[in-house]
N, CA, C and O atoms as a GROMACS GRO file, in nm:
protein
  408
    1MET      N    1  -0.473   1.184   2.471
    1MET     CA    2  -0.571   1.085   2.432
    1MET      C    3  -0.499   0.952   2.409
    1MET      O    4  -0.391   0.949   2.349
    2ALA      N    5  -0.557   0.845   2.456
    2ALA     CA    6  -0.497   0.712   2.445
    2ALA      C    7  -0.531   0.647   2.311
    2ALA      O    8  -0.627   0.684   2.244
    3GLU      N    9  -0.449   0.549   2.274
    3GLU     CA   10  -0.477   0.469   2.154
    3GLU      C   11  -0.519   0.330   2.198
    3GLU      O   12  -0.468   0.276   2.297
    4PHE      N   13  -0.611   0.272   2.124
    4PHE     CA   14  -0.664   0.140   2.152
    4PHE      C   15  -0.662   0.057   2.025
    4PHE      O   16  -0.687   0.107   1.916
    5ILE      N   17  -0.631  -0.072   2.042
    5ILE     CA   18  -0.639  -0.163   1.928
    5ILE      C   19  -0.772  -0.236   1.937
    5ILE      O   20  -0.812  -0.284   2.043
    6PHE      N   21  -0.840  -0.244   1.824
    6PHE     CA   22  -0.958  -0.327   1.811
    6PHE      C   23  -0.911  -0.452   1.737
    6PHE      O   24  -0.871  -0.445   1.621
    7ALA      N   25  -0.916  -0.566   1.803
    7ALA     CA   26  -0.881  -0.694   1.741
    7ALA      C   27  -1.010  -0.766   1.709
    7ALA      O   28  -1.089  -0.798   1.798
    8TYR      N   29  -1.032  -0.792   1.581
    8TYR     CA   30  -1.156  -0.855   1.537
    8TYR      C   31  -1.137  -1.006   1.536
    8TYR      O   32  -1.037  -1.058   1.486
    9HIS      N   33  -1.236  -1.077   1.592
    9HIS     CA   34  -1.233  -1.223   1.596
    9HIS      C   35  -1.359  -1.276   1.529
    9HIS      O   36  -1.467  -1.219   1.540
   10GLY      N   37  -1.342  -1.387   1.458
   10GLY     CA   38  -1.456  -1.451   1.393
   10GLY      C   39  -1.490  -1.385   1.260
   10GLY      O   40  -1.416  -1.301   1.209
   11GLY      N   41  -1.602  -1.425   1.207
   11GLY     CA   42  -1.647  -1.370   1.080
   11GLY      C   43  -1.613  -1.462   0.964
   11GLY      O   44  -1.527  -1.549   0.974
   12GLU      N   45  -1.682  -1.439   0.856
   12GLU     CA   46  -1.661  -1.515   0.733
   12GLU      C   47  -1.664  -1.420   0.614
   12GLU      O   48  -1.719  -1.310   0.622
   13LYS      N   49  -1.606  -1.464   0.505
   13LYS     CA   50  -1.612  -1.384   0.384
   13LYS      C   51  -1.757  -1.378   0.336
   13LYS      O   52  -1.829  -1.477   0.346
   14PRO      N   53  -1.800  -1.263   0.284
   14PRO     CA   54  -1.935  -1.253   0.229
   14PRO      C   55  -1.957  -1.356   0.118
   14PRO      O   56  -1.865  -1.392   0.045
   15GLU      N   57  -2.082  -1.401   0.108
   15GLU     CA   58  -2.114  -1.507   0.014
   15GLU      C   59  -2.124  -1.461  -0.131
   15GLU      O   60  -2.117  -1.544  -0.222
   16SER      N   61  -2.139  -1.331  -0.154
   16SER     CA   62  -2.152  -1.282  -0.291
   16SER      C   63  -2.084  -1.147  -0.303
   16SER      O   64  -2.050  -1.083  -0.203
   17ALA      N   65  -2.064  -1.104  -0.426
   17ALA     CA   66  -2.005  -0.972  -0.451
   17ALA      C   67  -2.097  -0.862  -0.397
   17ALA      O   68  -2.049  -0.762  -0.345
   18GLU      N   69  -2.226  -0.881  -0.410
   18GLU     CA   70  -2.323  -0.782  -0.359
   18GLU      C   71  -2.313  -0.772  -0.207
   18GLU      O   72  -2.313  -0.661  -0.152
   19ALA      N   73  -2.306  -0.886  -0.139
   19ALA     CA   74  -2.294  -0.886   0.007
   19ALA      C   75  -2.163  -0.820   0.050
   19ALA      O   76  -2.159  -0.748   0.150
   20ALA      N   77  -2.055  -0.844  -0.025
   20ALA     CA   78  -1.926  -0.782   0.006
   20ALA      C   79  -1.933  -0.630  -0.010
   20ALA      O   80  -1.878  -0.556   0.072
   21THR      N   81  -2.001  -0.584  -0.115
   21THR     CA   82  -2.017  -0.441  -0.139
   21THR      C   83  -2.098  -0.377  -0.027
   21THR      O   84  -2.063  -0.269   0.021
   22GLU      N   85  -2.205  -0.442   0.016
   22GLU     CA   86  -2.288  -0.390   0.125
   22GLU      C   87  -2.210  -0.384   0.256
   22GLU      O   88  -2.220  -0.286   0.330
   23LEU      N   89  -2.134  -0.489   0.284
   23LEU     CA   90  -2.054  -0.491   0.407
   23LEU      C   91  -1.948  -0.381   0.403
   23LEU      O   92  -1.927  -0.313   0.504
   24MET      N   93  -1.881  -0.364   0.291
   24MET     CA   94  -1.778  -0.260   0.279
   24MET      C   95  -1.840  -0.122   0.299
   24MET      O   96  -1.778  -0.035   0.359
   25ALA      N   97  -1.961  -0.102   0.249
   25ALA     CA   98  -2.029   0.027   0.266
   25ALA      C   99  -2.057   0.053   0.415
   25ALA      O  100  -2.041   0.166   0.461
   26ARG      N  101  -2.098  -0.050   0.489
   26ARG     CA  102  -2.121  -0.033   0.633
   26ARG      C  103  -1.992   0.000   0.704
   26ARG      O  104  -1.991   0.084   0.794
   27TRP      N  105  -1.880  -0.065   0.667
   27TRP     CA  106  -1.749  -0.035   0.726
   27TRP      C  107  -1.709   0.110   0.696
   27TRP      O  108  -1.664   0.182   0.785
   28GLN      N  109  -1.725   0.151   0.572
   28GLN     CA  110  -1.686   0.287   0.534
   28GLN      C  111  -1.769   0.391   0.608
   28GLN      O  112  -1.718   0.496   0.647
   29THR      N  113  -1.897   0.363   0.628
   29THR     CA  114  -1.982   0.455   0.704
   29THR      C  115  -1.936   0.464   0.849
   29THR      O  116  -1.923   0.574   0.904
   30TRP      N  117  -1.909   0.349   0.911
   30TRP     CA  118  -1.863   0.346   1.050
   30TRP      C  119  -1.731   0.420   1.064
   30TRP      O  120  -1.715   0.502   1.155
   31ILE      N  121  -1.636   0.392   0.976
   31ILE     CA  122  -1.506   0.460   0.980
   31ILE      C  123  -1.525   0.611   0.959
   31ILE      O  124  -1.463   0.692   1.027
   32GLY      N  125  -1.609   0.648   0.864
   32GLY     CA  126  -1.635   0.789   0.838
   32GLY      C  127  -1.700   0.858   0.957
   32GLY      O  128  -1.667   0.973   0.988
   33ASP      N  129  -1.792   0.788   1.025
   33ASP     CA  130  -1.859   0.846   1.141
   33ASP      C  131  -1.761   0.874   1.255
   33ASP      O  132  -1.777   0.971   1.328
   34LEU      N  133  -1.661   0.788   1.270
   34LEU     CA  134  -1.562   0.807   1.378
   34LEU      C  135  -1.452   0.903   1.336
   34LEU      O  136  -1.381   0.956   1.422
   35GLY      N  137  -1.436   0.925   1.207
   35GLY     CA  138  -1.345   1.027   1.154
   35GLY      C  139  -1.203   1.020   1.207
   35GLY      O  140  -1.136   0.918   1.195
   36ALA      N  141  -1.159   1.132   1.266
   36ALA     CA  142  -1.020   1.146   1.310
   36ALA      C  143  -0.983   1.052   1.424
   36ALA      O  144  -0.865   1.040   1.457
   37ALA      N  145  -1.081   0.986   1.485
   37ALA     CA  146  -1.049   0.892   1.593
   37ALA      C  147  -0.970   0.772   1.540
   37ALA      O  148  -0.898   0.707   1.616
   38PHE      N  149  -0.984   0.743   1.409
   38PHE     CA  150  -0.912   0.631   1.352
   38PHE      C  151  -0.766   0.670   1.326
   38PHE      O  152  -0.739   0.755   1.241
   39VAL      N  153  -0.674   0.608   1.398
   39VAL     CA  154  -0.531   0.626   1.374
   39VAL      C  155  -0.493   0.540   1.254
   39VAL      O  156  -0.414   0.581   1.168
   40ASN      N  157  -0.551   0.420   1.248
   40ASN     CA  158  -0.526   0.325   1.140
   40ASN      C  159  -0.653   0.240   1.127
   40ASN      O  160  -0.684   0.165   1.219
   41PRO      N  161  -0.726   0.251   1.016
   41PRO     CA  162  -0.847   0.172   1.003
   41PRO      C  163  -0.820   0.022   0.995
   41PRO      O  164  -0.912  -0.059   1.007
   42GLY      N  165  -0.694  -0.015   0.976
   42GLY     CA  166  -0.656  -0.156   0.980
   42GLY      C  167  -0.689  -0.232   0.854
   42GLY      O  168  -0.705  -0.174   0.747
   43ALA      N  169  -0.700  -0.363   0.870
   43ALA     CA  170  -0.723  -0.452   0.757
   43ALA      C  171  -0.758  -0.590   0.809
   43ALA      O  172  -0.728  -0.624   0.924
   44PRO      N  173  -0.822  -0.670   0.724
   44PRO     CA  174  -0.838  -0.810   0.760
   44PRO      C  175  -0.703  -0.880   0.755
   44PRO      O  176  -0.610  -0.831   0.690
   45VAL      N  177  -0.691  -0.991   0.823
   45VAL     CA  178  -0.566  -1.067   0.822
   45VAL      C  179  -0.594  -1.212   0.785
   45VAL      O  180  -0.706  -1.262   0.799
   46GLY      N  181  -0.490  -1.279   0.737
   46GLY     CA  182  -0.499  -1.421   0.704
   46GLY      C  183  -0.484  -1.506   0.830
   46GLY      O  184  -0.468  -1.454   0.940
   47MET      N  185  -0.490  -1.637   0.810
   47MET     CA  186  -0.477  -1.729   0.923
   47MET      C  187  -0.342  -1.710   0.990
   47MET      O  188  -0.238  -1.701   0.924
   48SER      N  189  -0.345  -1.703   1.121
   48SER     CA  190  -0.222  -1.681   1.197
   48SER      C  191  -0.158  -1.812   1.239
   48SER      O  192  -0.219  -1.919   1.232
   49LYS      N  193  -0.036  -1.801   1.282
   49LYS     CA  194   0.039  -1.911   1.343
   49LYS      C  195   0.076  -1.866   1.484
   49LYS      O  196   0.104  -1.748   1.505
   50THR      N  197   0.076  -1.957   1.578
   50THR     CA  198   0.110  -1.925   1.715
   50THR      C  199   0.247  -1.984   1.746
   50THR      O  200   0.267  -2.105   1.738
   51VAL      N  201   0.340  -1.896   1.782
   51VAL     CA  202   0.477  -1.938   1.811
   51VAL      C  203   0.494  -1.942   1.963
   51VAL      O  204   0.463  -1.845   2.032
   52SER      N  205   0.544  -2.052   2.013
   52SER     CA  206   0.572  -2.066   2.157
   52SER      C  207   0.711  -2.127   2.173
   52SER      O  208   0.777  -2.160   2.074
   53SER      N  209   0.754  -2.141   2.295
   53SER     CA  210   0.886  -2.200   2.320
   53SER      C  211   0.892  -2.347   2.282
   53SER      O  212   1.000  -2.404   2.272
   54THR      N  213   0.775  -2.409   2.261
   54THR     CA  214   0.772  -2.551   2.226
   54THR      C  215   0.746  -2.577   2.078
   54THR      O  216   0.747  -2.693   2.035
   55GLY      N  217   0.724  -2.471   2.000
   55GLY     CA  218   0.701  -2.493   1.858
   55GLY      C  219   0.605  -2.392   1.798
   55GLY      O  220   0.583  -2.284   1.851
   56VAL      N  221   0.548  -2.432   1.683
   56VAL     CA  222   0.457  -2.345   1.608
   56VAL      C  223   0.327  -2.420   1.582
   56VAL      O  224   0.328  -2.532   1.532
   57ALA      N  225   0.216  -2.356   1.618
   57ALA     CA  226   0.083  -2.412   1.589
   57ALA      C  227   0.029  -2.341   1.466
   57ALA      O  228   0.035  -2.218   1.457
   58ASP      N  229  -0.024  -2.417   1.372
   58ASP     CA  230  -0.069  -2.362   1.246
   58ASP      C  231  -0.216  -2.322   1.241
   58ASP      O  232  -0.260  -2.265   1.141
   59ASP      N  233  -0.293  -2.348   1.346
   59ASP     CA  234  -0.437  -2.331   1.337
   59ASP      C  235  -0.489  -2.195   1.382
   59ASP      O  236  -0.611  -2.174   1.380
   60GLY      N  237  -0.406  -2.103   1.421
   60GLY     CA  238  -0.452  -1.971   1.464
   60GLY      C  239  -0.503  -1.967   1.606
   60GLY      O  240  -0.545  -1.860   1.652
   61GLY      N  241  -0.500  -2.077   1.678
   61GLY     CA  242  -0.544  -2.078   1.816
   61GLY      C  243  -0.695  -2.093   1.831
   61GLY      O  244  -0.766  -2.115   1.733
   62ALA      N  245  -0.742  -2.081   1.954
   62ALA     CA  246  -0.883  -2.103   1.985
   62ALA      C  247  -0.974  -1.996   1.926
   62ALA      O  248  -1.089  -2.024   1.892
   63ASN      N  249  -0.924  -1.873   1.915
   63ASN     CA  250  -1.007  -1.762   1.866
   63ASN      C  251  -0.919  -1.669   1.784
   63ASN      O  252  -0.884  -1.560   1.831
   64PRO      N  253  -0.882  -1.709   1.662
   64PRO     CA  254  -0.785  -1.632   1.585
   64PRO      C  255  -0.833  -1.492   1.549
   64PRO      O  256  -0.952  -1.467   1.531
   65VAL      N  257  -0.737  -1.403   1.540
   65VAL     CA  258  -0.765  -1.265   1.498
   65VAL      C  259  -0.799  -1.266   1.349
   65VAL      O  260  -0.732  -1.332   1.270
   66SER      N  261  -0.903  -1.192   1.311
   66SER     CA  262  -0.939  -1.183   1.170
   66SER      C  263  -0.914  -1.044   1.111
   66SER      O  264  -0.929  -1.024   0.991
   67GLY      N  265  -0.875  -0.948   1.197
   67GLY     CA  266  -0.844  -0.814   1.151
   67GLY      C  267  -0.815  -0.722   1.268
   67GLY      O  268  -0.821  -0.765   1.384
   68PHE      N  269  -0.784  -0.596   1.239
   68PHE     CA  270  -0.754  -0.501   1.346
   68PHE      C  271  -0.780  -0.359   1.299
   68PHE      O  272  -0.788  -0.332   1.179
   69SER      N  273  -0.795  -0.268   1.396
   69SER     CA  274  -0.796  -0.124   1.374
   69SER      C  275  -0.731  -0.060   1.496
   69SER      O  276  -0.723  -0.121   1.602
   70ILE      N  277  -0.684   0.062   1.481
   70ILE     CA  278  -0.631   0.139   1.594
   70ILE      C  279  -0.705   0.272   1.598
   70ILE      O  280  -0.714   0.343   1.498
   71VAL      N  281  -0.759   0.304   1.716
   71VAL     CA  282  -0.835   0.428   1.734
   71VAL      C  283  -0.779   0.507   1.850
   71VAL      O  284  -0.707   0.454   1.935
   72GLN      N  285  -0.812   0.635   1.854
   72GLN     CA  286  -0.783   0.720   1.968
   72GLN      C  287  -0.914   0.744   2.042
   72GLN      O  288  -1.019   0.766   1.981
   73ALA      N  289  -0.907   0.739   2.175
   73ALA     CA  290  -1.025   0.765   2.258
   73ALA      C  291  -0.980   0.818   2.392
   73ALA      O  292  -0.865   0.799   2.433
   74ASP      N  293  -1.071   0.887   2.461
   74ASP     CA  294  -1.040   0.943   2.592
   74ASP      C  295  -1.028   0.838   2.701
   74ASP      O  296  -0.961   0.859   2.802
   75SER      N  297  -1.093   0.723   2.680
   75SER     CA  298  -1.095   0.619   2.784
   75SER      C  299  -1.135   0.485   2.722
   75SER      O  300  -1.178   0.479   2.607
   76MET      N  301  -1.120   0.379   2.800
   76MET     CA  302  -1.166   0.247   2.756
   76MET      C  303  -1.317   0.252   2.730
   76MET      O  304  -1.365   0.194   2.632
   77ASP      N  305  -1.391   0.319   2.818
   77ASP     CA  306  -1.536   0.327   2.798
   77ASP      C  307  -1.570   0.395   2.665
   77ASP      O  308  -1.662   0.352   2.596
   78ALA      N  309  -1.496   0.501   2.630
   78ALA     CA  310  -1.519   0.568   2.502
   78ALA      C  311  -1.486   0.476   2.385
   78ALA      O  312  -1.558   0.476   2.284
   79ALA      N  313  -1.379   0.398   2.397
   79ALA     CA  314  -1.343   0.303   2.291
   79ALA      C  315  -1.450   0.195   2.277
   79ALA      O  316  -1.483   0.154   2.166
   80ILE      N  317  -1.505   0.150   2.389
   80ILE     CA  318  -1.612   0.051   2.385
   80ILE      C  319  -1.733   0.107   2.311
   80ILE      O  320  -1.793   0.038   2.229
   81GLU      N  321  -1.769   0.231   2.338
   81GLU     CA  322  -1.882   0.293   2.269
   81GLU      C  323  -1.856   0.300   2.119
   81GLU      O  324  -1.948   0.279   2.040
   82MET      N  325  -1.732   0.330   2.078
   82MET     CA  326  -1.697   0.331   1.936
   82MET      C  327  -1.718   0.193   1.874
   82MET      O  328  -1.774   0.180   1.766
   83ALA      N  329  -1.672   0.091   1.946
   83ALA     CA  330  -1.678  -0.046   1.893
   83ALA      C  331  -1.822  -0.097   1.881
   83ALA      O  332  -1.849  -0.184   1.799
   84LYS      N  333  -1.912  -0.045   1.961
   84LYS     CA  334  -2.050  -0.092   1.957
   84LYS      C  335  -2.116  -0.067   1.821
   84LYS      O  336  -2.214  -0.134   1.789
   85GLY      N  337  -2.064   0.026   1.742
   85GLY     CA  338  -2.119   0.051   1.610
   85GLY      C  339  -2.049  -0.024   1.498
   85GLY      O  340  -2.082  -0.007   1.381
   86CYS      N  341  -1.952  -0.108   1.533
   86CYS     CA  342  -1.871  -0.177   1.433
   86CYS      C  343  -1.951  -0.284   1.358
   86CYS      O  344  -2.017  -0.367   1.420
   87PRO      N  345  -1.946  -0.282   1.225
   87PRO     CA  346  -2.017  -0.383   1.145
   87PRO      C  347  -1.970  -0.526   1.172
   87PRO      O  348  -2.044  -0.621   1.146
   88HIS      N  349  -1.849  -0.543   1.224
   88HIS     CA  350  -1.799  -0.679   1.250
   88HIS      C  351  -1.883  -0.751   1.355
   88HIS      O  352  -1.884  -0.874   1.359
   89LEU      N  353  -1.952  -0.677   1.440
   89LEU     CA  354  -2.034  -0.738   1.544
   89LEU      C  355  -2.149  -0.820   1.486
   89LEU      O  356  -2.209  -0.901   1.557
   90GLU      N  357  -2.179  -0.801   1.358
   90GLU     CA  358  -2.282  -0.882   1.291
   90GLU      C  359  -2.236  -1.026   1.273
   90GLU      O  360  -2.318  -1.115   1.253
   91MET      N  361  -2.104  -1.050   1.281
   91MET     CA  362  -2.052  -1.184   1.252
   91MET      C  363  -1.945  -1.232   1.349
   91MET      O  364  -1.902  -1.347   1.341
   92GLY      N  365  -1.902  -1.145   1.442
   92GLY     CA  366  -1.794  -1.183   1.532
   92GLY      C  367  -1.786  -1.088   1.650
   92GLY      O  368  -1.884  -1.024   1.687
   93THR      N  369  -1.669  -1.081   1.709
   93THR     CA  370  -1.648  -0.998   1.828
   93THR      C  371  -1.535  -0.900   1.806
   93THR      O  372  -1.455  -0.915   1.713
   94VAL      N  373  -1.529  -0.798   1.892
   94VAL     CA  374  -1.422  -0.700   1.890
   94VAL      C  375  -1.356  -0.700   2.027
   94VAL      O  376  -1.421  -0.670   2.128
   95GLU      N  377  -1.229  -0.733   2.031
   95GLU     CA  378  -1.151  -0.728   2.154
   95GLU      C  379  -1.079  -0.593   2.156
   95GLU      O  380  -1.020  -0.552   2.055
   96ILE      N  381  -1.083  -0.524   2.270
   96ILE     CA  382  -1.023  -0.390   2.280
   96ILE      C  383  -0.916  -0.392   2.387
   96ILE      O  384  -0.936  -0.444   2.497
   97ALA      N  385  -0.801  -0.333   2.353
   97ALA     CA  386  -0.692  -0.317   2.451
   97ALA      C  387  -0.625  -0.182   2.429
   97ALA      O  388  -0.606  -0.139   2.316
   98GLU      N  389  -0.589  -0.117   2.540
   98GLU     CA  390  -0.517   0.009   2.529
   98GLU      C  391  -0.372  -0.019   2.490
   98GLU      O  392  -0.309  -0.110   2.543
   99LEU      N  393  -0.320   0.061   2.398
   99LEU     CA  394  -0.180   0.052   2.360
   99LEU      C  395  -0.102   0.134   2.463
   99LEU      O  396  -0.127   0.254   2.480
  100LEU      N  397  -0.008   0.072   2.531
  100LEU     CA  398   0.068   0.140   2.637
  100LEU      C  399   0.196   0.195   2.583
  100LEU      O  400   0.262   0.131   2.500
  101GLU      N  401   0.234   0.312   2.629
  101GLU     CA  402   0.359   0.373   2.588
  101GLU      C  403   0.475   0.305   2.659
  101GLU      O  404   0.463   0.265   2.775
  102MET      N  405   0.586   0.292   2.589
  102MET     CA  406   0.704   0.229   2.649
  102MET      C  407   0.814   0.332   2.661
  102MET      O  408   0.923   0.301   2.709
   0.00000   0.00000   0.00000
């Protein structure tokens, strides 16, 4: 079975403690529904910096990553089906890539 990274883009912090609690409950339900498929449920991330051969950009780029998860799935199509239930889609997008063995 292959591993896939879900890179979350976009989104904002919930406006209230109640909204944060509701959002966390939706995440916990989604993670629970996928169960053992989650290798690492991941975490939100802070603003990124982009390092290149010409320097460092402080703005996180055009579409900065806001979090990640790692899942196991039989195929890219199966990983896409998993991501379709992700609560992050209410506020942003999920980029999926297969993790390749080296």
